[in-house]
C-alpha positions in Angstrom: -37.5 42.5 13.3 -33.9 43.0 11.9 -33.3 45.0 8.7 -31.4 42.7 7.5 -32.3 40.3 5.3 -31.1 36.9 3.6 -31.9 35.2 0.9 -32.4 31.4 0.8 -31.7 29.5 -2.6 -32.3 25.5 -1.4 -34.3 23.3 -3.1 -35.8 21.8 -0.5 -39.4 22.8 1.2 -38.6 21.8 4.7 -35.5 22.8 4.9 -36.4 26.7 3.7 -39.3 26.1 5.7 -37.0 25.2 8.6 -34.5 27.9 8.2 -37.1 30.8 7.8 -38.9 29.6 11.2 -35.2 29.4 12.7 -33.9 32.4 11.7 -37.4 34.8 12.2 -37.4 33.4 15.6 -33.3 35.7 16.0 -35.2 38.4 14.3 -34.1 38.3 10.9 -35.9 38.7 7.9 -36.2 35.7 5.8 -37.0 35.8 1.7 -36.4 32.2 -0.1 -36.0 30.8 -3.7 -35.9 27.0 -5.0 -34.1 27.3 -8.2 -30.8 29.2 -8.7 -32.4 31.6 -11.6 -35.0 32.4 -8.5 -32.9 33.5 -6.1 -30.6 35.0 -8.4 -33.6 37.1 -9.8 -34.2 37.8 -5.9 -30.9 38.8 -5.2 -30.5 41.1 -8.4 -34.3 43.3 -7.0 -33.1 43.6 -3.4 -30.3 44.6 -0.8 -29.0 40.6 1.3 -27.3 40.9 3.9 -26.3 37.3 3.8 -27.2 34.0 1.6 -27.9 30.6 2.4 -26.9 28.4 -0.9 -27.6 24.8 -1.4 -26.0 22.8 -4.0 -28.1 20.3 -5.3 -30.8 23.1 -7.5 -32.4 21.8 -9.8 -31.4 24.6 -12.9 -28.1 25.6 -12.5 -25.1 23.8 -9.9 -24.7 26.1 -6.6 -20.8 26.3 -7.6 -21.6 28.4 -10.3 -24.4 30.4 -8.8 -21.9 30.9 -6.2 -19.4 32.8 -8.3 -21.9 34.1 -10.0 -22.7 35.8 -6.8 -19.1 36.7 -5.9 -18.3 39.0 -9.3 -21.2 40.7 -8.5 -21.3 41.3 -4.6 -19.3 40.9 -1.5 -22.2 39.1 0.0 -21.6 36.5 2.6 -22.5 32.9 1.5 -23.0 30.3 3.5 -23.4 27.2 1.5 -25.4 24.6 3.2 -25.2 21.6 1.1 -25.2 17.3 1.8 -21.7 16.7 0.3 -19.3 16.2 2.5 -16.1 16.0 0.3 -13.1 18.5 1.8 -12.7 19.1 -2.4 -16.5 20.0 -2.7 -15.7 22.2 0.6 -12.1 23.9 -0.5 -13.9 24.4 -4.6 -16.7 26.3 -2.8 -14.1 28.2 -0.6 -11.8 29.5 -3.4 -15.4 30.4 -5.1 -15.8 32.4 -2.5 -18.6 31.3 -0.1 -17.6 32.6 3.4 -18.3 29.4 5.2 -19.6 25.7 4.4 -22.4 24.1 6.7 -22.8 20.7 5.8 -26.6 18.8 6.0 -27.8 17.5 8.3 -26.9 19.9 10.5 -27.1 20.9 14.8 -29.8 24.1 14.3 -27.6 26.2 17.1 -24.6 25.4 15.5 -26.4 27.5 12.3 -27.6 30.0 13.8 -24.5 30.4 15.6 -22.6 31.0 11.9 -25.2 32.9 10.7 -24.8 35.1 13.7 -21.7 35.4 13.3 -21.5 36.3 10.0 -24.0 38.9 10.6 -22.8 40.4 13.9 -19.8 41.6 11.2 -21.6 42.5 8.2 -24.9 44.1 9.3 -25.3 46.8 11.4 -29.1 48.0 12.7 -27.8 51.8 13.4 -28.0 51.0 17.2 -24.1 50.3 17.2 -21.2 52.5 17.8 -19.8 51.4 14.7 -17.6 54.4 14.3 -14.6 53.2 14.4 -11.5 52.5 11.7 -7.9 51.5 11.3 -4.8 53.3 10.1 -2.1 51.2 8.7 0.7 53.1 6.5 -1.3 54.6 4.6 -4.0 52.0 4.1 -7.1 53.1 5.7 -10.2 50.6 6.9 -13.1 51.7 7.5 -15.1 49.1 10.2 -18.6 50.5 9.9 -18.9 50.8 5.9 -16.4 48.0 5.5 -15.0 49.4 2.7 -10.7 49.7 2.6 -9.0 53.0 0.8 -5.1 54.0 0.6 -4.3 57.3 -0.1 -8.3 57.8 -1.4 -7.9 54.7 -4.0 -10.3 52.5 -3.3 -9.6 47.9 -2.3 -12.4 46.0 -2.7 -12.3 42.6 -0.8 -14.2 39.6 0.0 -16.0 39.7 3.1 -13.7 37.1 4.8 -10.6 38.4 3.3 -11.7 42.0 5.0 -12.5 39.6 8.4 -8.5 38.3 7.6 -7.8 41.9 7.4 -9.0 43.4 10.1 -8.2 40.5 12.8 -4.3 40.8 11.5 -4.2 44.4 12.0 -6.1 44.8 15.2 -2.5 42.1 16.5 -0.4 44.6 15.1 3.5 43.4 15.7 2.1 39.6 17.5 2.3 36.7 15.2 -1.1 35.7 14.9 -1.3 31.3 14.6 -3.3 30.0 12.4 -5.3 28.3 14.7 -6.2 31.4 16.3 -7.3 33.2 13.0 -9.5 29.7 12.0 -11.4 29.8 15.7 -12.1 33.7 15.6 -13.2 33.9 12.0 -14.7 30.0 11.1 -15.4 28.7 14.2 -14.5 25.5 16.2 -15.2 23.4 13.2 -12.1 21.7 12.6 -12.2 21.2 9.0 -10.8 24.2 8.4 -7.4 24.3 10.5 -6.6 21.6 7.2 -8.0 23.4 4.9 -5.9 26.1 2.5 -9.3 28.7 2.4 -7.1 30.6 5.4 -4.1 30.1 3.2 -6.0 31.5 -0.6 -7.3 34.5 1.6 -3.8 35.3 3.1 -2.2 35.2 -0.4 -4.9 37.3 -2.2 -4.8 40.2 0.5 -1.5 40.1 -0.4 -1.6 40.3 -4.3 -4.6 42.8 -3.3 -1.8 45.2 -1.1 1.1 44.6 -3.3 0.9 47.7 -5.3 0.1 50.1 -1.9 2.4 47.8 0.7 4.3 45.1 -0.5 4.2 41.7 2.0 2.0 43.6 4.4 1.4 39.9 6.1 4.9 38.2 6.5 4.7 34.1 7.2 6.2 32.8 10.6 6.6 29.5 9.3 5.4 26.8 11.9 3.7 29.6 13.9 1.5 31.6 11.4 1.1 35.2 10.6 2.4 37.8 11.6 2.2 42.2 10.7 4.9 44.5 11.4 4.3 47.4 13.0 
């Protein structure tokens, strides 16, 4: 059994049972709650590698809970909701969600997205993940997923961290929006048109502005670049 636990917060018992079946088949340990407050209590008492969050909860809306979780932790959050409109999706990303899956969903796609996040955020001790990235005084520890500049810790959300690492691995090269989105969000075309990537890029720039101003260059009409 994988040591990394996943928390499901959804008021639909049948959805919870289905997700538990899918996730346990891949070796993930799962806990669940049908209410926001119950889920929040579980979250505070346990360590989870991923939260799968419904928006239509009976005691507190999922968007609000997403904001609370993001303030308390950088744990990856996947929104799983029947809300299909772009505004709801973009709002969730701005509240700190890392991915958004619309109900009904394809089981294979759901598992692929979960496993993509878990590969980045959950290590089992068997992986050789000792690598670090350094850039002009910035140190990225890929194992602990921590960033420091001359011993000062810089807090990034999971998706901000992934975007920064992706760009740092391509220093000196122009990386297109499509490349970044395909690598970090998968093939869902929704993200090609959302502002989610732009928001993450702006947050990264703001957090690094006092250390390395303008670290990420915008190449108009093409994408982004970090100079050598």
